[in-house]
C-alpha positions in Angstrom: 17.8 -22.3 -39.5 14.3 -23.6 -38.9 15.8 -26.2 -36.5 17.2 -23.4 -34.3 13.9 -21.4 -34.5 12.1 -24.5 -33.3 14.6 -25.0 -30.5 14.2 -21.3 -29.4 10.4 -21.6 -29.6 10.3 -24.7 -27.3 12.8 -23.0 -24.9 10.6 -20.0 -24.8 7.4 -22.0 -24.2 9.2 -24.1 -21.6 10.3 -21.0 -19.7 6.8 -19.6 -19.8 5.4 -22.9 -18.5 8.0 -23.0 -15.7 7.1 -19.4 -14.7 3.4 -20.1 -14.7 4.0 -23.2 -12.6 6.0 -21.2 -10.1 3.3 -18.6 -9.9 0.7 -21.2 -9.2 2.8 -23.0 -6.6 3.7 -19.8 -4.7 0.2 -18.2 -5.1 -1.0 -17.3 -1.5 -4.1 -18.9 -0.1 -6.1 -15.7 0.1 -9.4 -17.3 1.0 -7.8 -18.5 4.3 -7.7 -14.8 5.3 -11.4 -14.9 5.9 -10.8 -16.5 9.3 -7.0 -16.5 9.8 -5.2 -13.4 11.1 -1.7 -13.0 9.7 1.1 -12.8 12.3 3.5 -11.3 9.8 3.7 -9.9 6.3 6.2 -9.4 3.5 6.7 -5.8 4.6 7.4 -6.9 8.2 9.9 -9.5 7.1 11.6 -7.0 4.8 12.1 -4.6 7.7 13.4 -7.4 9.9 15.9 -8.4 7.2 16.9 -4.7 6.9 17.6 -4.5 10.6 19.6 -7.7 10.6 21.7 -6.6 7.6 22.5 -3.3 9.4 23.5 -5.2 12.6 20.5 -4.0 14.5 18.0 -5.8 16.7 14.8 -6.3 14.8 11.7 -4.6 16.2 8.2 -5.9 15.9 5.2 -4.8 17.9 1.9 -6.0 16.5 -1.2 -6.5 18.5 -4.1 -8.0 16.5 -7.3 -6.1 17.2 -10.8 -6.9 15.7 -12.1 -4.0 13.6 -15.1 -3.5 16.0 -12.5 -2.6 18.6 -10.8 0.0 16.4 -12.3 3.5 16.7 -14.6 4.4 13.8 -12.6 7.7 13.8 -9.5 5.9 12.7 -11.4 3.8 10.1 -12.8 7.0 8.6 -9.5 8.9 8.8 -7.6 6.1 7.1 -10.1 5.9 4.2 -10.2 9.7 4.0 -6.4 9.8 3.6 -5.8 6.7 1.5 -8.9 5.6 -0.3 -12.0 7.7 -0.1 -13.9 5.5 -2.7 -13.1 2.3 -0.9 -16.7 1.1 -0.8 -17.4 2.1 -4.4 -14.6 0.3 -6.3 -13.6 -3.3 -6.7 -9.9 -2.9 -5.9 -8.9 -0.3 -8.4 -9.9 3.4 -8.4 -9.6 4.2 -12.1 -10.4 7.8 -11.7 -7.5 8.2 -9.1 -5.2 6.2 -11.4 -6.0 8.6 -14.3 -5.5 11.6 -12.2 -2.2 10.3 -10.9 -1.1 9.7 -14.5 -2.1 13.2 -15.6 -0.3 14.7 -12.6 2.8 12.7 -13.3 2.8 13.8 -17.0 2.4 17.5 -16.0 5.2 17.1 -13.5 7.3 15.4 -16.1 6.7 18.2 -18.7 7.7 20.8 -16.0 10.9 19.0 -15.2 11.7 18.5 -18.9 11.2 22.2 -19.6 13.4 23.2 -16.7 16.1 20.9 -18.0 15.7 22.1 -21.6 14.7 18.7 -22.9 11.0 19.1 -23.7 9.6 18.3 -27.1 5.8 18.6 -27.4 5.8 16.3 -30.4 7.2 13.3 -28.4 4.6 10.5 -28.5 5.9 9.3 -25.1 5.3 11.9 -22.4 8.2 12.8 -20.2 7.9 11.3 -16.7 9.1 12.9 -13.5 12.0 11.6 -11.4 9.5 10.3 -8.8 6.4 8.3 -9.0 3.0 9.2 -7.6 0.8 6.3 -6.7 -3.0 5.9 -6.8 -3.1 2.6 -4.8 -6.3 1.7 -3.1 -6.4 0.1 0.4 -6.8 -3.3 -1.2 -3.7 -2.8 -3.4 -1.7 -1.6 -0.5 -2.8 -4.6 1.5 -1.8 -7.0 -1.3 1.6 -5.3 -1.5 2.2 -5.3 2.3 1.1 -8.9 2.8 2.6 -10.7 -0.1 5.1 -8.7 -2.2 8.7 -7.5 -2.1 9.8 -3.9 -2.2 11.1 -4.3 -5.8 9.5 -1.9 -8.3 8.9 -3.6 -11.6 6.1 -4.6 -13.9 6.1 -8.2 -12.7 5.5 -7.1 -9.1 2.8 -4.7 -10.2 1.2 -7.5 -12.2 1.2 -9.8 -9.1 -0.2 -6.9 -7.1 -3.1 -6.5 -9.5 -3.9 -10.3 -9.4 -3.7 -10.4 -5.6 -5.9 -7.3 -5.4 -8.6 -9.0 -7.6 -8.6 -12.1 -5.4 -8.7 -10.1 -2.1 -11.8 -8.3 -3.4 -13.4 -11.5 -4.6 -12.8 -13.6 -1.5 -13.0 -11.1 1.3 -15.6 -8.6 2.5 -14.8 -4.9 2.5 -14.9 -5.0 6.3 -12.4 -7.8 6.4 -10.0 -6.1 4.0 -10.0 -2.9 6.1 -9.6 -5.0 9.3 -6.5 -6.7 7.8 -5.1 -3.4 6.5 -5.4 -1.7 9.8 -3.7 -4.5 11.6 -0.6 -5.0 9.4 0.4 -1.6 8.0 3.5 0.1 9.3 3.2 3.0 11.7 6.8 3.6 12.7 10.0 1.7 13.4 8.8 -1.8 14.4 5.2 -0.6 14.9 2.6 -2.5 13.0 -1.2 -2.1 13.2 -3.6 0.3 14.8 -3.4 -1.0 18.4 0.4 -0.8 18.5 0.4 2.6 17.0 -2.3 4.0 19.3 -0.4 2.7 22.4 2.9 4.0 21.2 1.9 7.5 20.1 -1.1 8.2 22.4 -0.8 5.7 25.3 -4.3 4.4 24.8 -6.2 1.7 23.0 -7.2 2.1 19.4 -10.8 1.9 20.5 -10.5 5.3 22.3 -8.9 7.4 19.6 -10.4 10.9 19.1 -10.9 12.4 15.6 -7.7 14.5 15.9 -5.6 11.5 17.1 -7.0 9.3 14.3 -6.3 11.9 11.7 -2.7 12.3 13.0 -2.1 8.5 12.7 -3.7 8.4 9.2 -1.5 11.3 8.1 1.6 9.2 8.8 0.7 6.2 6.6 2.3 7.1 3.3 5.8 7.3 4.9 5.9 6.8 8.6 9.7 6.3 8.7 10.7 9.4 6.7 8.5 11.9 5.0 5.6 11.7 7.5 7.6 10.7 10.5 6.4 13.0 13.3 9.8 12.9 15.0 11.4 14.3 11.7 8.6 16.3 10.1 5.9 17.0 12.6 4.7 20.1 10.8 4.2 18.1 7.6 2.2 15.5 9.5 0.0 18.1 11.1 -0.7 19.7 7.7 -1.8 16.4 6.3 -3.8 15.7 9.5 -5.8 18.9 8.9 -6.6 17.8 5.3 -7.7 14.4 6.5 -9.9 15.9 9.3 -11.8 17.8 6.6 -12.2 14.7 4.5 -13.4 12.5 7.3 -16.9 14.1 7.3 -17.6 12.6 3.9 -16.6 9.0 4.8 -19.5 6.6 5.7 -18.6 3.1 6.9 -20.8 0.9 4.7 -20.9 -2.4 6.5 
């Protein structure tokens, strides 16, 4: 018996060593992003593969633009909508994470009661059928640049590690610059300049507060939930909320 226990132990240790080796070999060179502008991302490549799988022509419009040429209105609008404490945290907004958890538990309890499956004595709180995020801009950047669309603990662990390294190796200004240039703003539209030209026929440097808030309102789901072609009223409602929040955002760099 002890022979097989030893064999299983060494197999387990070997598997862990292989996994750690793989993670080290495939770990992205995050410090290179200080001076190098990415020309693609994991998100972009995923969308391209989706299009190919569906027999469609892949779309990709991405026009790299330095942050100093992106309207401060858009910078403030994006932070108001996605990460109002961007300059205060070090990659993780723990208050927002706690609030998201509390909201998810409340929603889960509501769903459980409606389904007649609620027990207040359960030590594991019921969770809702959907997930609410509390991702910071840095976390979103880590996910968009380096990670797949899979939802599992391993991916979340990698996201956390990449977030720490992004915050360690890059300035806040550079993180926001990267984010504004790689995020998705529609079918094949990536980055602030491409989005500004597509939706408003102007450069990102010339965006007004209303236009900036409109673009920022789309970020959580530009292809579906906040796609202005599908749900313009929903986008406009979120735009109004962001406009109110913009006044409290100060660009600290």
